[in-house]
Backbone atoms as SQL, in Angstrom:
CREATE TABLE atoms (id INTEGER PRIMARY KEY, chain TEXT, resi INTEGER, resn TEXT, atom TEXT, x REAL, y REAL, z REAL);
INSERT INTO atoms VALUES
  (1, 'A', 1, 'UNK', 'N', 27.705, 75.051, 80.265),
  (2, 'A', 1, 'UNK', 'CA', 27.440, 75.126, 78.747),
  (3, 'A', 1, 'UNK', 'C', 26.150, 74.489, 78.440),
  (4, 'A', 2, 'UNK', 'N', 25.315, 74.764, 77.465),
  (5, 'A', 2, 'UNK', 'CA', 24.298, 74.282, 77.155),
  (6, 'A', 2, 'UNK', 'C', 24.392, 74.031, 75.317),
  (7, 'A', 3, 'UNK', 'N', 23.507, 72.588, 75.570),
  (8, 'A', 3, 'UNK', 'CA', 23.335, 72.391, 73.973),
  (9, 'A', 3, 'UNK', 'C', 22.277, 72.366, 73.635),
  (10, 'A', 4, 'UNK', 'N', 21.884, 73.006, 72.570),
  (11, 'A', 4, 'UNK', 'CA', 20.086, 72.900, 71.793),
  (12, 'A', 4, 'UNK', 'C', 20.203, 71.723, 71.177),
  (13, 'A', 5, 'UNK', 'N', 19.535, 70.857, 70.973),
  (14, 'A', 5, 'UNK', 'CA', 19.131, 69.456, 70.754),
  (15, 'A', 5, 'UNK', 'C', 18.137, 70.052, 69.781),
  (16, 'A', 6, 'UNK', 'N', 18.242, 70.101, 68.108),
  (17, 'A', 6, 'UNK', 'CA', 17.228, 70.216, 67.350),
  (18, 'A', 6, 'UNK', 'C', 16.271, 69.204, 67.042),
  (19, 'A', 7, 'UNK', 'N', 15.187, 69.132, 66.790),
  (20, 'A', 7, 'UNK', 'CA', 14.205, 68.043, 66.767),
  (21, 'A', 7, 'UNK', 'C', 13.924, 68.531, 65.295),
  (22, 'A', 8, 'UNK', 'N', 13.278, 67.553, 64.396),
  (23, 'A', 8, 'UNK', 'CA', 12.928, 67.479, 63.214),
  (24, 'A', 8, 'UNK', 'C', 11.971, 66.767, 62.872),
  (25, 'A', 9, 'UNK', 'N', 11.374, 66.526, 62.264),
  (26, 'A', 9, 'UNK', 'CA', 10.047, 65.889, 62.168),
  (27, 'A', 9, 'UNK', 'C', 9.782, 65.125, 60.923),
  (28, 'A', 10, 'UNK', 'N', 9.515, 64.679, 60.518),
  (29, 'A', 10, 'UNK', 'CA', 9.635, 63.693, 58.992),
  (30, 'A', 10, 'UNK', 'C', 8.086, 63.266, 59.100),
  (31, 'A', 11, 'UNK', 'N', 7.498, 63.784, 57.499),
  (32, 'A', 11, 'UNK', 'CA', 6.375, 63.589, 57.530),
  (33, 'A', 11, 'UNK', 'C', 6.429, 62.232, 56.536),
  (34, 'A', 12, 'UNK', 'N', 5.471, 61.263, 56.761),
  (35, 'A', 12, 'UNK', 'CA', 5.797, 60.073, 56.350),
  (36, 'A', 12, 'UNK', 'C', 4.871, 59.706, 55.521),
  (37, 'A', 13, 'UNK', 'N', 4.371, 59.053, 54.695),
  (38, 'A', 13, 'UNK', 'CA', 3.384, 58.516, 54.027),
  (39, 'A', 13, 'UNK', 'C', 3.121, 57.144, 53.428),
  (40, 'A', 14, 'UNK', 'N', 1.772, 57.112, 54.131),
  (41, 'A', 14, 'UNK', 'CA', 1.442, 55.374, 53.610),
  (42, 'A', 14, 'UNK', 'C', 1.118, 55.027, 52.166),
  (43, 'A', 15, 'UNK', 'N', 1.631, 54.226, 51.642),
  (44, 'A', 15, 'UNK', 'CA', 1.205, 54.103, 50.009),
  (45, 'A', 15, 'UNK', 'C', 0.816, 52.672, 49.672),
  (46, 'A', 16, 'UNK', 'N', 0.261, 52.743, 48.283),
  (47, 'A', 16, 'UNK', 'CA', -0.085, 51.019, 48.320),
  (48, 'A', 16, 'UNK', 'C', -0.286, 51.113, 46.363),
  (49, 'A', 17, 'UNK', 'N', 0.669, 50.341, 46.147),
  (50, 'A', 17, 'UNK', 'CA', 0.581, 49.972, 44.914),
  (51, 'A', 17, 'UNK', 'C', 0.103, 48.220, 44.430),
  (52, 'A', 18, 'UNK', 'N', -0.595, 48.486, 43.428),
  (53, 'A', 18, 'UNK', 'CA', -1.466, 46.987, 43.012),
  (54, 'A', 18, 'UNK', 'C', -0.906, 46.764, 41.595),
  (55, 'A', 19, 'UNK', 'N', -0.604, 45.313, 41.487),
  (56, 'A', 19, 'UNK', 'CA', 0.132, 44.441, 40.391),
  (57, 'A', 19, 'UNK', 'C', -1.339, 44.623, 39.315),
  (58, 'A', 20, 'UNK', 'N', -1.169, 45.165, 38.496),
  (59, 'A', 20, 'UNK', 'CA', -2.498, 44.915, 37.192),
  (60, 'A', 20, 'UNK', 'C', -2.724, 43.618, 36.715),
  (61, 'A', 21, 'UNK', 'N', -1.895, 42.664, 37.240),
  (62, 'A', 21, 'UNK', 'CA', -1.982, 41.903, 36.506),
  (63, 'A', 21, 'UNK', 'C', -2.579, 40.806, 37.341),
  (64, 'A', 22, 'UNK', 'N', -1.952, 40.475, 38.704),
  (65, 'A', 22, 'UNK', 'CA', -2.299, 38.900, 39.664),
  (66, 'A', 22, 'UNK', 'C', -3.359, 39.725, 40.794),
  (67, 'A', 23, 'UNK', 'N', -3.568, 41.184, 40.793),
  (68, 'A', 23, 'UNK', 'CA', -4.010, 42.151, 41.991),
  (69, 'A', 23, 'UNK', 'C', -3.293, 41.777, 43.027),
  (70, 'A', 24, 'UNK', 'N', -2.347, 41.572, 43.045),
  (71, 'A', 24, 'UNK', 'CA', -1.339, 41.365, 44.578),
  (72, 'A', 24, 'UNK', 'C', -1.030, 43.446, 45.213),
  (73, 'A', 25, 'UNK', 'N', -1.448, 43.192, 46.099),
  (74, 'A', 25, 'UNK', 'CA', -0.814, 44.892, 46.600),
  (75, 'A', 25, 'UNK', 'C', 0.279, 44.985, 47.531),
  (76, 'A', 26, 'UNK', 'N', 0.631, 46.242, 47.349),
  (77, 'A', 26, 'UNK', 'CA', 1.944, 46.368, 48.363),
  (78, 'A', 26, 'UNK', 'C', 1.990, 47.498, 49.019),
  (79, 'A', 27, 'UNK', 'N', 1.773, 47.489, 50.499),
  (80, 'A', 27, 'UNK', 'CA', 1.600, 48.633, 51.348),
  (81, 'A', 27, 'UNK', 'C', 2.835, 49.213, 51.803),
  (82, 'A', 28, 'UNK', 'N', 3.200, 50.176, 51.786),
  (83, 'A', 28, 'UNK', 'CA', 4.144, 50.545, 52.625),
  (84, 'A', 28, 'UNK', 'C', 4.185, 52.197, 53.191),
  (85, 'A', 29, 'UNK', 'N', 5.489, 52.191, 53.475),
  (86, 'A', 29, 'UNK', 'CA', 5.753, 53.560, 54.544),
  (87, 'A', 29, 'UNK', 'C', 6.782, 53.938, 53.899),
  (88, 'A', 30, 'UNK', 'N', 6.561, 55.744, 54.001),
  (89, 'A', 30, 'UNK', 'CA', 8.659, 56.091, 53.493),
  (90, 'A', 30, 'UNK', 'C', 7.960, 57.696, 53.821),
  (91, 'A', 31, 'UNK', 'N', 9.310, 58.028, 54.240),
  (92, 'A', 31, 'UNK', 'CA', 9.897, 59.549, 54.497),
  (93, 'A', 31, 'UNK', 'C', 10.126, 60.282, 53.206),
  (94, 'A', 32, 'UNK', 'N', 10.399, 59.412, 52.141),
  (95, 'A', 32, 'UNK', 'CA', 11.047, 60.035, 50.980),
  (96, 'A', 32, 'UNK', 'C', 9.849, 60.427, 50.177),
  (97, 'A', 33, 'UNK', 'N', 9.864, 60.739, 48.745),
  (98, 'A', 33, 'UNK', 'CA', 9.154, 61.109, 47.854),
  (99, 'A', 33, 'UNK', 'C', 8.811, 59.855, 47.281),
  (100, 'A', 34, 'UNK', 'N', 7.208, 59.437, 46.692),
  (101, 'A', 34, 'UNK', 'CA', 6.919, 58.310, 46.334),
  (102, 'A', 34, 'UNK', 'C', 8.011, 58.095, 45.122),
  (103, 'A', 35, 'UNK', 'N', 8.542, 58.879, 44.460),
  (104, 'A', 35, 'UNK', 'CA', 9.349, 58.839, 42.924),
  (105, 'A', 35, 'UNK', 'C', 10.035, 58.108, 43.485),
  (106, 'A', 36, 'UNK', 'N', 11.083, 58.674, 44.665),
  (107, 'A', 36, 'UNK', 'CA', 12.074, 58.342, 45.080),
  (108, 'A', 36, 'UNK', 'C', 12.442, 56.653, 45.587),
  (109, 'A', 37, 'UNK', 'N', 10.924, 56.493, 46.434),
  (110, 'A', 37, 'UNK', 'CA', 10.877, 55.102, 46.947),
  (111, 'A', 37, 'UNK', 'C', 10.767, 54.277, 45.769),
  (112, 'A', 38, 'UNK', 'N', 9.906, 54.282, 44.589),
  (113, 'A', 38, 'UNK', 'CA', 9.553, 53.441, 43.876),
  (114, 'A', 38, 'UNK', 'C', 10.584, 53.319, 42.383),
  (115, 'A', 39, 'UNK', 'N', 10.860, 54.807, 41.777),
  (116, 'A', 39, 'UNK', 'CA', 11.505, 54.891, 41.170),
  (117, 'A', 39, 'UNK', 'C', 10.259, 55.177, 39.664),
  (118, 'A', 40, 'UNK', 'N', 11.046, 55.269, 38.612),
  (119, 'A', 40, 'UNK', 'CA', 10.454, 55.375, 37.862),
  (120, 'A', 40, 'UNK', 'C', 9.502, 54.349, 36.941),
  (121, 'A', 41, 'UNK', 'N', 8.178, 54.636, 37.019),
  (122, 'A', 41, 'UNK', 'CA', 7.542, 53.478, 36.444),
  (123, 'A', 41, 'UNK', 'C', 7.111, 52.083, 37.383),
  (124, 'A', 42, 'UNK', 'N', 7.842, 52.526, 38.411),
  (125, 'A', 42, 'UNK', 'CA', 7.733, 51.367, 39.618),
  (126, 'A', 42, 'UNK', 'C', 9.097, 50.297, 39.703),
  (127, 'A', 43, 'UNK', 'N', 10.070, 50.900, 39.057),
  (128, 'A', 43, 'UNK', 'CA', 11.013, 49.720, 38.900),
  (129, 'A', 43, 'UNK', 'C', 11.988, 49.476, 39.812),
  (130, 'A', 44, 'UNK', 'N', 11.763, 49.962, 40.753),
  (131, 'A', 44, 'UNK', 'CA', 12.751, 48.981, 42.098),
  (132, 'A', 44, 'UNK', 'C', 12.200, 48.239, 42.893),
  (133, 'A', 45, 'UNK', 'N', 10.558, 48.021, 42.779),
  (134, 'A', 45, 'UNK', 'CA', 9.779, 46.804, 42.763),
  (135, 'A', 45, 'UNK', 'C', 10.038, 45.720, 42.257),
  (136, 'A', 46, 'UNK', 'N', 10.908, 45.656, 40.893),
  (137, 'A', 46, 'UNK', 'CA', 10.782, 44.679, 40.428),
  (138, 'A', 46, 'UNK', 'C', 11.349, 43.319, 40.659),
  (139, 'A', 47, 'UNK', 'N', 11.712, 43.241, 42.004),
  (140, 'A', 47, 'UNK', 'CA', 12.452, 41.876, 42.629),
  (141, 'A', 47, 'UNK', 'C', 11.785, 41.488, 43.946),
  (142, 'A', 48, 'UNK', 'N', 10.329, 42.711, 44.337),
  (143, 'A', 48, 'UNK', 'CA', 9.625, 42.175, 45.306),
  (144, 'A', 48, 'UNK', 'C', 8.745, 41.234, 44.933),
  (145, 'A', 49, 'UNK', 'N', 8.887, 39.956, 45.650),
  (146, 'A', 49, 'UNK', 'CA', 8.101, 38.740, 45.991),
  (147, 'A', 49, 'UNK', 'C', 6.975, 38.692, 46.185),
  (148, 'A', 50, 'UNK', 'N', 6.920, 39.732, 47.046),
  (149, 'A', 50, 'UNK', 'CA', 5.606, 40.144, 47.426),
  (150, 'A', 50, 'UNK', 'C', 4.567, 40.857, 46.718),
  (151, 'A', 51, 'UNK', 'N', 4.839, 41.241, 45.732),
  (152, 'A', 51, 'UNK', 'CA', 4.123, 42.185, 44.945),
  (153, 'A', 51, 'UNK', 'C', 4.101, 41.552, 43.615),
  (154, 'A', 52, 'UNK', 'N', 4.981, 40.584, 43.237),
  (155, 'A', 52, 'UNK', 'CA', 5.012, 39.576, 42.026),
  (156, 'A', 52, 'UNK', 'C', 4.920, 38.370, 41.671);
């Protein structure tokens, strides 16, 4: 019996967001869409101490 192993390649994105007030930058990597990663208007980053 042979098994077929399926290989899928994810496409990753490198992105950077900049805080417009204090100019701190957040650099990240994701394989999901940038909208899914950050949420509407970046709301998923509200608790990120590295950014705010």
